[in-house]
C-alpha positions in Angstrom: 36.3 -10.0 20.0 32.5 -9.8 20.9 30.8 -12.7 22.3 28.1 -14.1 19.8 24.7 -15.1 21.3 22.2 -16.7 19.2 18.4 -15.8 19.7 16.6 -18.4 17.6 13.1 -19.7 17.9 10.3 -18.8 20.2 10.6 -16.7 23.4 9.2 -18.8 26.1 9.1 -19.2 29.8 11.7 -21.3 31.7 9.3 -24.0 32.5 8.3 -24.7 29.1 11.9 -25.4 27.9 11.5 -29.1 28.4 8.5 -29.2 25.9 10.7 -27.6 23.1 13.7 -29.8 23.9 11.4 -33.1 23.7 10.2 -31.7 20.3 13.6 -30.7 19.0 12.6 -27.1 18.4 14.6 -23.8 18.8 13.8 -21.4 21.6 15.2 -18.9 24.0 14.3 -18.2 27.6 15.2 -15.5 30.1 17.4 -17.9 32.0 19.3 -19.0 28.9 19.9 -15.4 28.1 21.0 -14.5 31.6 23.5 -17.4 31.7 25.1 -16.2 28.5 25.3 -12.7 29.6 27.1 -13.8 32.8 29.5 -15.7 30.7 30.2 -12.7 28.5 31.3 -11.0 31.8 30.7 -7.5 30.8 32.5 -7.8 27.4 30.9 -6.6 24.1 28.2 -8.9 22.7 26.6 -9.5 19.4 23.0 -10.9 19.3 22.0 -12.8 16.2 18.3 -12.8 16.2 15.8 -14.9 14.2 12.7 -15.2 16.2 8.9 -15.0 15.7 8.4 -13.8 19.3 6.4 -15.4 22.0 5.6 -14.5 25.5 5.4 -10.9 26.3 6.4 -11.1 29.8 9.4 -13.4 29.2 10.4 -11.0 26.3 10.2 -8.2 28.7 12.4 -9.9 31.4 14.9 -10.4 28.5 14.7 -6.7 27.6 15.7 -5.8 31.1 18.6 -8.2 31.5 20.0 -7.0 28.1 19.4 -3.3 29.1 21.3 -3.5 32.2 24.3 -5.5 30.7 27.2 -3.3 31.1 29.1 -4.1 27.8 28.1 -2.9 24.4 25.3 -4.7 22.8 24.8 -5.1 19.1 21.7 -6.9 17.8 21.8 -8.4 14.3 18.4 -9.4 12.8 19.5 -12.3 10.6 15.8 -13.4 9.7 13.0 -11.9 11.5 12.3 -10.1 14.7 8.7 -10.3 15.2 6.3 -9.6 18.0 8.1 -10.0 21.4 11.5 -10.3 19.6 10.8 -6.9 18.2 10.7 -4.9 21.4 13.4 -7.3 23.0 16.0 -6.2 20.6 15.1 -2.6 21.5 17.4 -2.9 24.4 20.5 -3.1 22.2 22.8 -0.2 21.8 22.7 -0.8 17.9 20.4 -2.8 15.9 21.3 -4.1 12.4 19.1 -5.8 10.0 19.9 -8.3 7.2 19.1 -7.0 3.7 16.5 -9.8 3.6 15.4 -9.3 7.1 11.9 -8.4 8.4 10.6 -6.8 11.6 6.9 -7.0 12.8 5.1 -5.3 15.5 1.4 -5.8 16.6 -1.1 -5.8 19.5 -0.7 -8.3 22.4 -3.1 -11.3 22.4 -4.5 -13.8 24.8 -7.4 -16.2 25.3 -10.0 -15.6 28.0 -12.9 -17.6 29.5 -15.5 -16.5 31.9 -18.3 -14.0 32.4 -18.3 -10.5 31.0 -16.1 -9.3 34.0 -13.3 -11.8 33.1 -13.4 -10.8 29.4 -13.4 -7.0 30.4 -10.2 -7.8 32.7 -8.7 -9.4 29.7 -9.3 -6.4 27.5 -7.8 -4.0 30.1 -4.8 -6.3 30.6 -4.2 -6.4 26.9 -4.6 -2.7 26.5 -2.1 -2.0 29.3 0.4 -4.5 27.8 0.2 -2.7 24.5 1.0 0.7 26.0 3.8 -0.9 27.9 5.3 -2.3 24.9 5.5 1.0 23.2 7.7 2.2 25.9 10.6 0.1 24.4 9.7 1.4 20.9 9.7 5.0 22.1 13.0 4.8 23.7 14.6 3.4 20.4 12.6 5.2 17.8 11.5 8.6 19.2 8.1 8.1 17.8 5.0 9.0 19.7 2.9 6.6 21.6 -0.1 7.2 19.4 1.9 6.5 16.2 3.2 3.4 17.6 -0.1 2.1 18.9 -1.5 2.8 15.4 1.4 0.8 13.7 0.9 -2.1 16.3 -3.1 -2.1 15.7 -2.4 -2.5 11.9 0.1 -5.4 12.5 2.9 -3.6 10.6 5.5 -5.6 8.9 8.9 -3.8 7.9 11.6 -4.8 5.5 15.0 -3.8 6.0 14.6 -0.3 4.5 11.4 0.3 6.3 12.7 -0.8 9.7 15.7 1.9 9.4 13.4 4.5 8.0 11.0 4.1 11.1 13.9 4.0 13.5 13.6 0.4 14.7 17.1 -0.4 13.2 20.1 1.7 12.7 21.5 0.1 9.4 21.3 -2.6 6.9 24.0 -5.3 7.2 26.6 -5.4 4.5 25.5 -2.0 3.1 28.9 -0.3 3.4 28.5 1.8 0.4 25.1 3.0 1.6 23.4 1.7 -1.6 20.4 0.3 0.0 19.7 3.2 2.4 21.0 6.6 2.1 20.9 9.4 5.1 21.3 12.1 2.4 18.5 13.7 1.1 20.5 15.3 -1.9 22.6 12.8 -4.0 26.1 14.3 -4.6 26.5 16.5 -7.4 22.7 17.4 -8.1 21.0 20.3 -6.4 17.5 20.0 -5.1 16.1 22.1 -7.9 17.7 19.7 -10.5 16.1 16.9 -8.7 12.7 18.6 -8.3 12.7 19.2 -12.2 13.8 15.7 -13.0 11.1 14.2 -11.0 8.5 16.4 -12.3 9.6 15.8 -15.9 9.4 12.0 -15.6 6.2 11.9 -13.8 4.7 14.4 -16.3 5.5 12.0 -19.2 3.5 9.3 -17.4 5.9 6.5 -18.0 4.5 3.0 -18.2 6.4 0.0 -17.3 6.8 -1.0 -20.8 8.4 2.4 -21.7 10.9 2.6 -19.1 13.6 2.8 -21.8 12.4 6.1 -22.9 13.9 7.7 -19.8 17.1 8.0 -21.8 15.4 10.1 -24.6 13.7 12.2 -22.0 16.9 13.0 -19.9 18.9 14.0 -23.2 16.4 16.3 -24.6 18.7 19.3 -25.2 15.6 21.5 -26.2 14.2 21.3 -22.9 15.2 23.6 -19.9 14.9 20.5 -17.6 18.0 18.9 -19.3 20.4 17.3 -16.9 24.0 18.6 -17.5 27.2 16.7 -16.5 30.2 18.3 -14.8 32.3 18.3 -17.8 30.2 21.2 -19.5 27.0 21.8 -21.3 26.8 18.2 -22.8 23.7 16.6 -21.5 24.0 13.4 -19.5 22.7 10.2 -21.0 20.7 7.6 -19.2 23.5 5.4 -18.5 25.8 8.2 -17.3 23.0 9.5 -14.8 22.3 5.9 -13.6 26.1 5.2 -13.0 26.6 8.4 -11.1 23.3 8.6 -9.2 21.6 5.2 -8.9 19.7 6.1 -5.8 17.9 9.1 -7.7 17.4 7.0 -10.9 15.7 4.2 -8.7 13.6 6.7 -6.7 12.3 8.5 -9.9 11.7 5.1 -11.7 9.7 3.9 -8.7 7.7 7.1 -8.5 7.0 7.2 -12.2 5.9 3.4 -12.3 3.8 3.7 -9.1 2.1 6.7 -10.7 1.5 4.8 -13.8 0.0 1.9 -11.9 -2.3 4.1 -10.0 -3.4 5.8 -13.1 -4.4 2.5 -14.7 -6.0 1.2 -11.7 -8.2 4.1 -11.5 -9.2 3.9 -15.2 -10.0 0.0 -14.8 -12.3 1.2 -11.7 -14.4 2.7 -14.3 -14.8 -0.4 -16.4 -18.3 -1.2 -15.4 -19.8 2.2 -16.4 -22.0 1.9 -19.6 -20.1 2.7 -22.7 -16.7 3.1 -20.9 -14.6 0.3 -22.5 -13.5 2.1 -25.6 -12.6 5.4 -23.6 -10.6 3.4 -21.1 -8.7 1.5 -23.8 -7.7 4.8 -25.4 -6.9 6.4 -22.2 -4.4 3.8 -21.1 -2.5 4.4 -24.4 -2.5 8.2 -24.6 -1.9 9.0 -20.8 -5.4 10.4 -19.8 -6.5 10.2 -16.2 -9.6 8.7 -14.6 -11.0 12.1 -14.2 -10.7 12.8 -17.9 -12.5 9.5 -18.9 -15.1 10.1 -16.2 -16.0 13.4 -18.0 -16.1 11.7 -21.4 -18.6 9.1 -20.1 -20.8 11.6 -18.6 -20.8 13.6 -21.8 -21.4 10.5 -23.9 -24.2 9.5 -21.6 -25.9 12.8 -21.9 -25.6 12.8 -25.6 -27.2 9.2 -25.7 -30.1 10.3 -23.4 -30.8 13.3 -25.7 -30.7 11.4 -29.0 -33.1 8.7 -27.4 -35.4 11.5 -26.5 -35.3 12.8 -30.1 -35.7 9.4 -31.5 -38.9 8.8 -29.3 -40.4 11.9 -30.4 -39.8 11.2 -34.1 -41.3 7.7 -33.6 -44.3 9.2 -31.9 -44.9 11.7 -34.9 -44.4 9.0 -37.5 -47.0 6.7 -35.8 -49.6 9.5 -36.0 -50.6 8.7 -32.4 -51.3 12.3 -31.8 -54.1 12.1 -34.5 -56.1 9.5 -32.5 -59.1 11.3 -31.1 -61.6 10.1 -28.6 -65.2 10.2 -30.1 -67.8 11.2 -27.7 -70.9 8.9 -28.0 -74.1 10.5 -29.1 -75.7 8.7 -26.2 -74.1 7.8 -23.1 -76.1 4.7 -22.9 -74.6 3.7 -26.3 -71.1 1.8 -26.2 -69.5 1.4 -29.6 -67.4 -1.6 -28.9 -65.9 -1.6 -32.5 -64.3 1.8 -32.1 -62.8 0.9 -28.7 -61.4 -2.2 -30.1 -59.8 -0.2 -33.0 -58.1 2.2 -30.6 -56.6 -0.5 -28.5 -55.3 -2.2 -31.4 -53.8 1.2 -32.6 -52.1 1.7 -29.4 -50.8 -2.0 -29.2 -49.3 -1.6 -32.8 -47.5 1.8 -31.8 -46.0 0.2 -28.6 -44.9 -2.8 -30.8 -43.2 -0.6 -33.3 -41.4 1.2 -30.5 -40.2 -2.0 -28.9 -38.7 -3.3 -32.3 -37.0 -0.1 -33.0 -35.5 0.5 -29.5 -34.6 -3.1 -28.7 -37.2 -3.0 -25.7 -35.7 0.1 -24.1 -38.0 3.2 -23.2 
């Protein structure tokens, strides 16, 4: 029977334990772990981990102690393994995570005071610490240092599936039937070609969340060469049968279709502020058009509107007889006919007013 060791609360130094005891808070220190490993006396152990992390150096000390322990080491993430706790568990021979568990990796952090040299020294320390942390991740996941540093820089949270996919965990607890995670790229009974056709067909239909029930009709379309056939013969599988026999495939396709539809609608809504776009977007959401299709319609409608406005302006100018207004040369340069000048100005004002009234103030 493996010895159970609980790793709950912050990872702290031995000297800070009294503070946590006084406050009644959960914690783990290197000395507490060392004592429990000594009591286990080389027998197999199971670590139950639920820790937000804490001190990098104390976590590193615990990593070494666990790595050197001679018995088999199984880590079970029951809640969260974040920050220092995420690299500490990398020392286990096996890492399993609860279906509701989380892992988080990020850059090391500290506070520095002083002049520019003090801050530069702090920067170099943090940079070196980040690279040191990746060593534990590399040994477990096999990922490159650059990829891990990028994930840390982004402060990456991983649920159970993502932790297994990225190599930080080996499996999901209680997933005996491999329902939550499968190592097989091809579900039993269906060839890669059938899977490819099925995905293409569902995605082509641009299924919306509201129309998820239409999958059954798509899958049983006997006139299509993409029809899914069951093992009994040429009878097409209905949606219920496919879902029962290949739940992973159906879930994957449903997720892909829904994500594609959400992305399409989001891209369409991004065009909402374009002049005259509203009716096009409303129709496109219904009939399955893409943002590219709508953008072309908006451009075409805008060009037609500009052309029509130009023709209207020309027609207004012709109807106002503004072209017939002629400048009369005075017989004598010293003679200024104020009456004719006032009449011309009045005529131009009248023309401008007519244009404003007809065009709503737009020129």
